[in-house]
Backbone as ProteinMPNN parsed JSONL, in Angstrom:
{"seq_chain_A": "XXXXXXXXXXXXXXXXXXXXXXXXXXXXXXXXXXXXXXXXXXXXXXXXXXXXXXXXXXXXXXXXXXXXXXXXXXXXXXXXXXXXXXXXXXXXXXXXXXXXXXXXXXXXXXXXXXXXXXXXXXXXXXXXXXXXXXXXXXXXXXXXXXXXXXXXXXXXXXXXXXXXXXXXXXXXXX", "coords_chain_A": {"N_chain_A": [[21.169, -3.826, -7.567], [22.486, -2.268, -9.622], [20.793, -0.793, -11.921], [20.253, 1.002, -13.136], [22.741, 2.06, -14.143], [24.375, 0.121, -15.304], [22.256, -0.834, -17.347], [20.881, 2.07, -18.315], [19.027, 2.469, -20.524], [16.691, 1.688, -19.488], [14.031, 1.455, -18.114], [13.072, 0.759, -14.656], [11.348, 1.198, -12.97], [8.985, 2.052, -14.655], [8.617, -0.575, -15.652], [7.496, -1.709, -13.782], [5.175, 0.118, -13.052], [4.237, -1.125, -15.537], [3.507, -3.447, -14.226], [2.213, -3.534, -12.085], [-0.018, -2.638, -12.612], [-1.317, -4.788, -14.604], [-1.403, -6.558, -12.525], [-2.607, -5.587, -10.188], [-5.095, -4.153, -11.019], [-5.818, -4.773, -14.333], [-6.023, -8.086, -13.83], [-7.925, -8.875, -11.6], [-10.129, -7.058, -12.611], [-10.232, -9.25, -14.9], [-10.935, -11.471, -13.377], [-13.357, -10.931, -11.913], [-15.127, -9.853, -13.754], [-15.238, -12.472, -15.453], [-15.977, -14.618, -13.747], [-18.572, -13.534, -13.025], [-19.349, -11.686, -11.5], [-19.976, -9.636, -12.172], [-22.251, -8.89, -13.266], [-24.733, -10.2, -16.428], [-23.463, -8.97, -20.018], [-23.018, -5.879, -21.8], [-23.617, -4.068, -20.213], [-21.929, -5.029, -17.869], [-19.607, -5.568, -18.796], [-19.062, -2.332, -19.178], [-18.473, -1.627, -16.554], [-15.884, -3.682, -16.111], [-14.823, -2.198, -17.014], [-14.514, 0.471, -16.103], [-12.821, 0.577, -13.289], [-10.408, 0.55, -14.51], [-9.76, 2.002, -16.328], [-9.846, 4.412, -14.565], [-7.678, 3.826, -12.878], [-5.771, 3.909, -15.203], [-5.683, 6.362, -15.206], [-4.377, 6.725, -11.767], [-1.901, 5.256, -12.304], [-0.541, 7.285, -13.787], [0.014, 9.311, -12.819], [2.067, 11.93, -11.595], [2.257, 12.927, -9.383], [1.474, 10.62, -7.158], [2.212, 9.158, -5.855], [3.414, 10.955, -2.36], [5.759, 12.746, -0.981], [5.642, 11.664, 1.735], [4.802, 9.852, 2.19], [2.618, 8.592, 0.654], [0.015, 6.961, -1.031], [-1.499, 8.979, -3.37], [-5.727, 9.7, -3.337], [-7.27, 6.098, -3.678], [-5.546, 3.837, -4.307], [-5.518, 1.869, -6.115], [-6.099, -0.735, -5.614], [-7.746, -2.767, -6.637], [-7.26, -5.707, -6.956], [-7.824, -6.206, -4.343], [-10.257, -5.543, -3.367], [-11.644, -7.355, -5.516], [-10.821, -9.908, -3.807], [-12.401, -9.272, -1.554], [-14.662, -9.038, -2.851], [-15.283, -11.905, -3.883], [-14.761, -13.747, -1.656], [-16.886, -12.619, 0.139], [-19.386, -12.994, -1.488], [-20.441, -11.241, -3.074], [-23.529, -9.941, -4.949], [-23.655, -9.016, -7.112], [-25.37, -6.371, -7.747], [-23.977, -4.936, -5.59], [-21.209, -5.33, -6.015], [-20.732, -3.981, -7.925], [-21.61, -1.078, -6.504], [-19.461, -0.964, -4.797], [-17.158, -1.294, -6.575], [-17.775, 1.296, -7.949], [-17.212, 2.681, -6.202], [-15.06, 3.017, -5.233], [-13.1, 3.688, -7.13], [-14.681, 6.543, -7.7], [-13.085, 7.254, -5.965], [-10.17, 6.986, -6.809], [-9.98, 9.885, -7.648], [-10.415, 11.691, -5.658], [-8.588, 13.441, -3.218], [-7.212, 12.22, -1.153], [-5.033, 10.909, 0.868], [-3.612, 8.053, 1.235], [-2.468, 4.996, 2.538], [0.832, 3.98, 2.787], [1.709, 0.573, 3.018], [4.412, -0.428, 3.855], [6.491, 2.018, 3.907], [5.755, 3.939, 5.176], [6.102, 6.405, 8.316], [4.774, 7.249, 10.403], [3.165, 5.86, 12.588], [4.411, 3.052, 12.327], [5.612, 0.774, 13.482], [3.336, -0.751, 14.704], [1.355, -0.787, 12.465], [2.508, -2.503, 10.477], [2.757, -4.732, 12.228], [0.481, -5.167, 12.198], [-0.576, -5.351, 9.352], [1.249, -7.527, 8.264], [-0.606, -9.56, 10.296], [-2.823, -8.988, 8.504], [-1.864, -10.23, 6.472], [-1.797, -12.211, 6.587], [-4.416, -13.742, 7.574], [-5.535, -13.562, 4.757], [-4.51, -14.892, 3.487], [-5.155, -17.704, 5.634], [-8.192, -17.573, 4.809], [-8.265, -17.77, 2.16], [-7.307, -20.101, 2.328], [-9.613, -21.32, 3.955], [-11.519, -21.099, 2.233], [-14.475, -21.909, 0.205], [-15.627, -21.014, 2.44], [-15.199, -19.338, 4.854], [-13.999, -18.807, 7.798], [-16.096, -16.487, 10.767], [-14.223, -15.577, 12.135], [-12.003, -15.223, 11.025], [-12.272, -13.484, 9.104], [-13.319, -11.23, 10.564], [-11.133, -10.351, 11.659], [-9.402, -9.328, 9.139], [-11.561, -8.109, 8.149], [-11.53, -6.073, 9.976], [-8.426, -4.806, 9.302], [-8.41, -3.559, 7.399], [-10.275, -1.959, 8.042], [-8.643, 0.112, 9.684], [-6.909, 0.442, 8.416], [-7.824, 2.651, 6.357], [-8.599, 4.259, 8.715], [-6.414, 5.305, 9.604], [-5.096, 6.457, 6.947], [-7.213, 8.661, 6.651], [-6.993, 9.971, 9.195], [-4.472, 10.439, 8.587], [-4.3, 11.923, 6.5], [-5.734, 14.24, 7.074], [-4.354, 15.19, 8.975], [-2.009, 16.161, 7.024], [-3.604, 18.353, 6.194], [-3.209, 20.755, 8.181]], "CA_chain_A": [[21.754, -4.681, -8.396], [22.563, -0.749, -10.067], [19.985, -1.472, -13.132], [20.645, 2.893, -13.397], [24.273, 2.589, -14.039], [24.572, -0.717, -16.592], [21.332, -0.601, -18.627], [20.285, 3.553, -18.515], [18.473, 3.041, -21.031], [15.813, 0.542, -18.747], [13.311, 2.494, -16.786], [12.452, -0.06, -14.011], [9.896, 1.924, -12.528], [7.683, 1.864, -16.127], [8.748, -1.946, -15.687], [6.659, -1.702, -11.753], [3.933, 0.551, -13.096], [2.815, -2.127, -16.124], [3.698, -5.571, -13.962], [1.191, -3.024, -11.345], [-1.158, -2.39, -13.403], [-1.982, -5.699, -14.738], [-1.954, -7.644, -10.47], [-3.658, -5.029, -9.355], [-6.163, -3.623, -11.959], [-6.52, -5.6, -14.936], [-6.466, -9.383, -14.187], [-8.904, -8.922, -10.902], [-11.015, -7.393, -13.232], [-11.169, -10.158, -15.645], [-11.637, -12.521, -13.047], [-14.421, -10.539, -11.1], [-15.731, -9.893, -15.309], [-15.314, -14.008, -15.884], [-16.861, -15.49, -12.55], [-20.296, -13.115, -13.041], [-19.727, -10.863, -10.079], [-20.158, -7.837, -11.685], [-23.286, -9.427, -13.958], [-23.814, -10.18, -17.498], [-23.473, -8.14, -21.013], [-22.516, -5.058, -22.021], [-23.327, -3.816, -18.618], [-20.939, -6.354, -16.97], [-18.284, -4.916, -19.849], [-18.67, -1.187, -18.932], [-18.242, -1.771, -14.954], [-15.173, -4.174, -15.167], [-13.932, -0.743, -17.766], [-14.442, 1.882, -14.821], [-11.653, 0.337, -12.674], [-9.569, -0.428, -15.957], [-10.103, 3.724, -16.891], [-9.363, 4.92, -13.464], [-6.444, 2.837, -12.758], [-4.635, 4.56, -16.029], [-4.917, 7.844, -14.032], [-3.96, 6.748, -11.199], [-1.01, 4.69, -12.514], [-0.292, 7.5, -14.991], [0.044, 9.986, -11.823], [3.019, 11.931, -12.048], [2.045, 12.667, -7.876], [0.657, 9.514, -6.657], [3.249, 8.98, -4.308], [3.221, 11.633, -2.037], [6.79, 12.718, -0.149], [5.866, 11.485, 3.406], [4.951, 7.725, 1.974], [0.881, 7.818, 0.195], [-1.097, 7.386, -2.612], [-2.92, 10.485, -3.386], [-6.276, 8.906, -4.608], [-7.494, 5.594, -4.354], [-4.01, 3.325, -4.984], [-5.859, 0.85, -7.703], [-6.222, -2.547, -4.7], [-8.86, -3.819, -7.384], [-7.581, -8.016, -6.403], [-7.976, -6.631, -2.828], [-11.301, -6.115, -3.539], [-12.448, -9.294, -5.805], [-11.398, -10.705, -3.18], [-13.444, -9.246, -0.889], [-16.098, -9.443, -3.623], [-14.984, -12.956, -4.142], [-14.692, -14.489, -0.281], [-18.207, -12.327, 0.8], [-20.296, -13.608, -2.264], [-21.452, -10.542, -3.283], [-24.407, -9.853, -5.256], [-23.782, -8.003, -8.388], [-25.517, -4.813, -7.226], [-22.963, -4.884, -4.062], [-19.582, -5.339, -6.616], [-20.595, -2.49, -8.76], [-21.263, -0.031, -5.418], [-18.43, -1.36, -4.734], [-16.174, -0.973, -7.471], [-17.882, 2.881, -8.861], [-17.007, 4.236, -5.019], [-13.472, 2.85, -5.516], [-13.351, 4.373, -9.081], [-13.995, 7.445, -8.038], [-11.571, 7.953, -4.273], [-9.057, 7.532, -7.421], [-9.833, 11.051, -7.953], [-10.211, 12.231, -4.654], [-6.977, 13.671, -2.937], [-7.338, 11.117, 0.045], [-3.65, 10.344, 0.811], [-3.75, 6.303, 1.219], [-1.277, 4.184, 3.702], [2.047, 3.298, 1.679], [1.994, -0.244, 4.166], [5.546, -0.696, 3.956], [7.062, 2.666, 4.099], [4.917, 4.612, 6.309], [7.185, 6.662, 9.189], [3.094, 7.004, 11.251], [2.512, 4.434, 13.409], [5.28, 2.08, 11.083], [5.816, -0.878, 13.827], [2.211, -1.562, 14.931], [1.229, -0.419, 10.93], [3.419, -3.146, 9.674], [2.539, -5.657, 13.046], [-1.126, -5.324, 11.829], [-0.249, -6.011, 8.152], [1.612, -9.069, 8.789], [-1.671, -10.454, 10.455], [-3.583, -9.145, 7.891], [-1.623, -11.207, 4.597], [-1.537, -14.388, 7.676], [-5.745, -13.612, 7.946], [-5.751, -13.462, 3.535], [-3.502, -16.419, 3.606], [-6.178, -18.422, 6.23], [-9.26, -16.636, 4.377], [-7.835, -18.378, 0.347], [-7.429, -21.624, 2.558], [-10.994, -21.762, 4.119], [-12.438, -20.575, 0.781], [-15.647, -20.934, 0.045], [-16.453, -21.291, 3.331], [-14.062, -18.479, 5.629], [-13.904, -18.52, 9.393], [-16.171, -14.832, 10.903], [-12.589, -14.997, 13.151], [-10.729, -14.857, 10.492], [-13.141, -12.305, 8.106], [-13.823, -10.24, 11.132], [-9.619, -9.68, 11.766], [-9.072, -9.014, 7.826], [-11.525, -6.356, 7.642], [-10.567, -5.212, 11.071], [-7.506, -4.091, 9.383], [-8.908, -2.769, 6.307], [-10.776, -0.336, 9.188], [-7.087, 0.097, 10.644], [-5.995, 0.811, 7.3], [-9.268, 3.39, 5.469], [-8.648, 5.111, 9.72], [-5.319, 5.155, 9.309], [-5.046, 6.945, 5.374], [-7.713, 9.486, 6.92], [-6.59, 11.044, 9.584], [-2.273, 10.888, 7.818], [-5.251, 12.993, 5.058], [-6.473, 14.864, 7.614], [-2.551, 15.74, 9.196], [-1.454, 17.09, 6.236], [-4.44, 19.567, 5.263], [-3.158, 21.115, 8.725]], "C_chain_A": [[22.15, -3.456, -9.609], [22.039, -0.936, -11.375], [20.472, 0.024, -13.526], [21.811, 2.707, -14.701], [24.754, 1.223, -14.972], [23.339, -0.747, -17.168], [20.643, 0.927, -18.37], [19.351, 3.424, -19.311], [17.1, 2.469, -21.09], [15.018, 1.062, -18.131], [12.249, 1.29, -15.591], [11.38, 0.079, -13.401], [8.903, 1.924, -13.31], [6.81, 0.607, -15.994], [7.17, -2.27, -14.827], [5.122, -1.42, -11.998], [3.362, -0.701, -14.145], [2.679, -3.07, -15.972], [2.201, -5.168, -12.694], [0.047, -3.104, -11.467], [-2.201, -4.075, -13.896], [-2.321, -6.903, -13.899], [-2.893, -6.56, -9.929], [-4.989, -4.612, -9.995], [-6.906, -4.823, -12.978], [-6.997, -7.026, -15.045], [-7.32, -9.233, -12.927], [-9.831, -7.807, -11.332], [-11.937, -8.346, -14.436], [-11.363, -11.44, -14.696], [-13.025, -12.083, -11.964], [-15.865, -10.695, -13.187], [-16.476, -11.696, -15.307], [-15.92, -14.195, -14.87], [-18.404, -14.907, -12.739], [-20.321, -12.652, -12.275], [-20.199, -9.766, -10.695], [-21.626, -8.02, -13.306], [-23.272, -10.101, -14.802], [-24.143, -8.554, -18.34], [-22.985, -7.194, -20.924], [-22.308, -4.511, -20.463], [-22.118, -4.116, -16.974], [-19.3, -5.475, -17.297], [-17.772, -3.497, -19.587], [-17.852, -1.216, -18.037], [-16.608, -2.645, -14.923], [-13.965, -3.494, -15.721], [-13.096, -0.013, -17.077], [-13.181, 1.823, -13.831], [-10.241, 0.833, -13.17], [-9.531, 1.331, -15.637], [-9.226, 4.253, -15.656], [-8.292, 4.392, -12.67], [-5.026, 3.148, -13.592], [-4.55, 5.037, -14.867], [-4.78, 7.827, -13.088], [-2.647, 6.491, -11.46], [0.163, 6.268, -13.649], [0.004, 9.185, -14.198], [1.792, 10.664, -11.514], [3.68, 12.399, -9.92], [0.914, 11.793, -7.101], [1.362, 8.966, -5.437], [3.325, 10.439, -4.024], [5.146, 12.165, -0.924], [6.641, 11.867, 1.154], [4.871, 9.907, 2.794], [3.033, 7.746, 1.75], [0.849, 7.938, -0.789], [-1.892, 8.903, -2.579], [-4.317, 10.223, -3.963], [-6.378, 7.149, -3.966], [-6.246, 4.036, -4.872], [-4.22, 1.769, -5.946], [-5.388, -0.856, -6.715], [-7.422, -3.112, -5.205], [-8.225, -5.788, -6.973], [-7.547, -7.315, -4.482], [-9.558, -6.549, -2.312], [-12.001, -6.543, -4.128], [-11.814, -9.79, -4.788], [-12.121, -10.896, -2.108], [-14.898, -10.021, -1.449], [-16.186, -10.989, -3.544], [-15.791, -14.518, -2.761], [-16.435, -14.036, 0.579], [-19.493, -12.82, -0.404], [-20.875, -12.466, -2.457], [-22.135, -10.488, -4.543], [-23.609, -8.432, -6.294], [-23.906, -6.093, -7.874], [-23.972, -3.734, -6.394], [-21.98, -4.026, -4.545], [-19.635, -4.323, -7.211], [-20.814, -0.911, -7.958], [-20.189, 0.177, -5.525], [-16.861, -0.13, -6.3], [-16.284, 0.931, -8.107], [-17.35, 4.018, -7.375], [-15.422, 4.329, -4.69], [-12.745, 3.829, -6.294], [-12.78, 6.209, -8.801], [-12.698, 8.409, -6.872], [-10.731, 7.847, -5.728], [-8.692, 8.669, -7.29], [-9.978, 12.315, -6.302], [-9.079, 12.097, -3.606], [-6.807, 13.878, -0.818], [-5.61, 10.798, 0.176], [-4.177, 8.5, 1.403], [-2.254, 5.34, 1.614], [-0.249, 3.627, 3.069], [2.073, 1.647, 2.993], [3.986, -0.257, 5.149], [6.775, 0.557, 4.326], [6.205, 4.231, 4.946], [5.733, 5.412, 7.827], [5.842, 6.989, 10.601], [2.891, 5.705, 12.156], [3.31, 3.028, 12.735], [4.697, 0.637, 12.151], [4.4, -1.363, 14.278], [1.321, -1.607, 12.956], [1.595, -1.742, 10.494], [2.956, -4.789, 10.427], [1.305, -6.196, 12.287], [-1.121, -6.186, 10.463], [0.246, -7.256, 8.196], [0.123, -9.859, 9.03], [-3.049, -10.358, 9.788], [-3.253, -10.119, 6.986], [-1.43, -12.899, 5.446], [-3.096, -13.913, 7.237], [-6.051, -13.666, 5.981], [-5.107, -14.973, 3.793], [-4.938, -18.102, 4.087], [-7.7, -18.724, 4.922], [-9.46, -17.264, 3.1], [-8.545, -20.092, 1.166], [-8.728, -22.023, 2.714], [-12.13, -21.804, 2.919], [-12.696, -21.828, 0.285], [-16.1, -21.066, 1.754], [-15.318, -20.424, 4.699], [-15.152, -18.063, 7.109], [-14.617, -16.845, 9.866], [-14.954, -14.744, 11.425], [-12.515, -14.428, 11.872], [-11.073, -13.484, 9.472], [-12.919, -11.082, 9.078], [-12.195, -9.448, 11.322], [-9.268, -9.253, 10.959], [-9.434, -7.869, 7.992], [-11.415, -5.6, 8.736], [-9.134, -4.516, 10.071], [-7.725, -3.169, 7.841], [-9.316, -1.275, 7.524], [-9.489, -0.115, 9.357], [-7.127, 0.887, 9.478], [-7.021, 2.021, 6.342], [-8.845, 4.47, 7.117], [-7.498, 5.599, 9.608], [-5.495, 6.714, 8.528], [-6.168, 8.498, 6.003], [-7.208, 10.503, 8.096], [-5.017, 11.0, 9.306], [-3.135, 12.064, 6.611], [-5.076, 14.213, 5.917], [-5.145, 16.173, 8.317], [-2.354, 16.488, 8.53], [-1.719, 18.025, 5.227], [-4.24, 20.571, 6.283], [-2.639, 21.374, 8.622]], "O_chain_A": [[22.056, -3.947, -10.734], [22.911, -1.303, -12.163], [21.258, 0.007, -14.473], [21.721, 3.114, -15.859], [25.857, 1.481, -15.452], [23.789, -0.491, -18.285], [19.446, 0.728, -18.167], [18.473, 4.255, -19.081], [16.369, 2.525, -22.079], [15.541, 1.228, -17.029], [11.041, 1.08, -15.709], [10.518, -0.79, -13.274], [7.796, 1.796, -12.787], [5.602, 0.381, -16.057], [6.147, -2.852, -15.188], [4.156, -2.064, -11.588], [2.31, -1.272, -13.858], [2.104, -3.854, -16.727], [1.361, -6.014, -12.388], [-0.814, -3.523, -10.693], [-3.365, -4.348, -13.601], [-3.058, -7.853, -14.16], [-3.886, -6.834, -9.255], [-6.0, -4.802, -9.319], [-7.913, -5.501, -12.776], [-7.881, -7.41, -15.811], [-8.123, -10.047, -13.383], [-10.506, -7.43, -10.373], [-13.112, -8.401, -14.8], [-11.919, -12.423, -15.185], [-13.592, -12.96, -11.311], [-16.87, -11.338, -13.494], [-17.649, -12.055, -15.211], [-17.018, -13.706, -15.137], [-19.361, -15.673, -12.627], [-21.396, -12.835, -11.704], [-20.794, -8.907, -10.044], [-21.707, -7.167, -14.189], [-22.323, -10.885, -14.829], [-24.656, -7.526, -17.899], [-22.257, -7.145, -19.933], [-21.299, -4.506, -19.759], [-21.797, -3.689, -15.865], [-18.393, -5.028, -16.596], [-16.577, -3.211, -19.658], [-16.665, -0.959, -18.237], [-15.961, -2.444, -13.896], [-12.779, -3.687, -15.45], [-11.887, 0.22, -17.103], [-12.562, 2.855, -13.569], [-9.3, 1.318, -12.542], [-9.205, 1.695, -14.507], [-8.023, 4.482, -15.787], [-8.271, 4.83, -11.519], [-3.859, 2.944, -13.256], [-3.908, 4.695, -13.874], [-4.946, 8.976, -12.677], [-1.895, 7.337, -10.975], [1.316, 6.118, -14.056], [0.186, 10.158, -14.929], [2.675, 9.856, -11.229], [4.778, 12.279, -9.377], [-0.155, 12.158, -6.611], [0.99, 8.482, -4.368], [3.324, 11.242, -4.958], [5.311, 11.376, 0.006], [7.682, 11.375, 1.59], [4.423, 9.091, 3.6], [2.27, 7.103, 2.472], [1.418, 8.747, -1.522], [-2.629, 9.543, -1.83], [-4.353, 10.469, -5.168], [-5.221, 6.814, -3.708], [-6.45, 3.408, -5.911], [-3.397, 0.925, -6.302], [-4.63, -1.758, -7.072], [-8.133, -3.83, -4.502], [-8.929, -6.783, -6.801], [-7.244, -8.055, -3.546], [-10.056, -7.129, -1.348], [-13.173, -6.438, -3.768], [-12.574, -10.735, -4.578], [-12.496, -11.966, -1.629], [-15.695, -10.861, -1.032], [-17.257, -11.403, -3.101], [-16.585, -15.458, -2.802], [-17.043, -14.787, 1.341], [-20.613, -12.971, 0.084], [-22.024, -12.453, -2.015], [-21.468, -10.974, -5.457], [-23.216, -7.293, -6.041], [-23.134, -5.145, -7.732], [-23.384, -2.66, -6.523], [-21.676, -2.882, -4.208], [-18.658, -3.575, -7.165], [-20.418, 0.151, -8.437], [-19.693, 1.139, -6.113], [-16.247, 0.9, -6.575], [-15.359, 1.628, -8.524], [-17.176, 5.234, -7.294], [-14.761, 5.22, -4.157], [-11.885, 4.625, -5.918], [-11.792, 6.876, -9.109], [-11.978, 9.407, -6.893], [-10.482, 9.021, -5.998], [-7.545, 8.953, -6.945], [-9.622, 13.487, -6.18], [-8.665, 11.021, -3.174], [-6.568, 14.687, 0.079], [-5.128, 10.349, -0.863], [-5.242, 8.195, 1.94], [-1.254, 5.167, 0.917], [-0.522, 2.482, 2.708], [2.662, 1.971, 4.025], [4.452, -0.158, 6.284], [7.813, 0.235, 4.903], [6.53, 5.418, 4.967], [5.952, 4.474, 8.593], [6.232, 6.892, 11.764], [2.279, 4.666, 11.912], [2.666, 1.979, 12.698], [3.829, -0.195, 11.881], [4.298, -2.587, 14.205], [0.811, -2.637, 12.515], [0.6, -2.23, 9.957], [2.806, -5.802, 9.744], [1.147, -7.342, 11.867], [-1.51, -7.35, 10.376], [-0.594, -8.155, 8.148], [-0.311, -10.639, 8.181], [-4.051, -11.026, 10.045], [-4.132, -10.896, 6.612], [-1.124, -14.046, 5.118], [-2.954, -13.563, 6.066], [-7.255, -13.9, 5.882], [-5.595, -15.943, 4.374], [-5.39, -19.008, 3.386], [-8.037, -19.779, 4.385], [-10.625, -17.41, 2.73], [-9.501, -20.823, 0.907], [-9.208, -22.869, 1.959], [-13.214, -22.378, 2.814], [-11.87, -22.685, -0.026], [-17.302, -21.267, 1.929], [-14.695, -21.191, 5.434], [-16.215, -17.498, 7.365], [-13.945, -15.887, 9.485], [-14.427, -13.658, 11.183], [-12.907, -13.288, 11.625], [-10.232, -12.639, 9.167], [-12.435, -10.04, 8.636], [-12.043, -8.236, 11.169], [-8.476, -8.382, 11.318], [-8.744, -6.851, 8.052], [-11.194, -4.401, 8.563], [-8.966, -3.349, 10.426], [-7.057, -2.199, 7.485], [-8.837, -0.155, 7.701], [-9.244, -0.516, 8.219], [-7.402, 2.08, 9.606], [-6.492, 2.064, 5.232], [-8.747, 5.652, 6.785], [-7.633, 6.812, 9.45], [-5.844, 7.765, 9.065], [-5.657, 9.554, 5.631], [-7.06, 11.706, 7.882], [-4.364, 11.733, 10.047], [-2.496, 12.915, 5.992], [-4.351, 15.135, 5.544], [-5.059, 17.396, 8.209], [-2.393, 17.651, 8.931], [-1.124, 18.452, 4.238], [-4.832, 21.601, 5.957], [-2.168, 22.162, 9.443]]}, "name": "protein", "num_of_chains": 1, "seq": "XXXXXXXXXXXXXXXXXXXXXXXXXXXXXXXXXXXXXXXXXXXXXXXXXXXXXXXXXXXXXXXXXXXXXXXXXXXXXXXXXXXXXXXXXXXXXXXXXXXXXXXXXXXXXXXXXXXXXXXXXXXXXXXXXXXXXXXXXXXXXXXXXXXXXXXXXXXXXXXXXXXXXXXXXXXXXX"}
């Protein structure tokens, strides 16, 4: 569309970050907070704010995406965290642990796979990502009683994603 050429004063990348922040960080925390997954009272509100502040940092990093197509630090996948919190019906204590660990990981220089742009193991990664998206849809359709098989398929992709991310981070540091 050549937006930069036709509307040079408009920053599409900034708009993309704003939309992503709302979609991947803000709305998932609103969902978890309003549905009671964060507990009650002030502590629930503070817990909801922690990922939001971590995501502000992540979205404002100029080095958030590396030249080799990784996200540096946990890439604000709070929507995915919220999905598993709801599907697994986690208790507030478990939710607190998940959110705080992920918030800390925003600041740890681990490179996380950018599934649509990674070049290492690109074909299997894309194929597994498609399978994961299908499992995501199936689990949503089955909610509130997810199939253990589809849940295992979905969580296996998360394990693959983390393993590949750690492998690529280790390879980068050599």
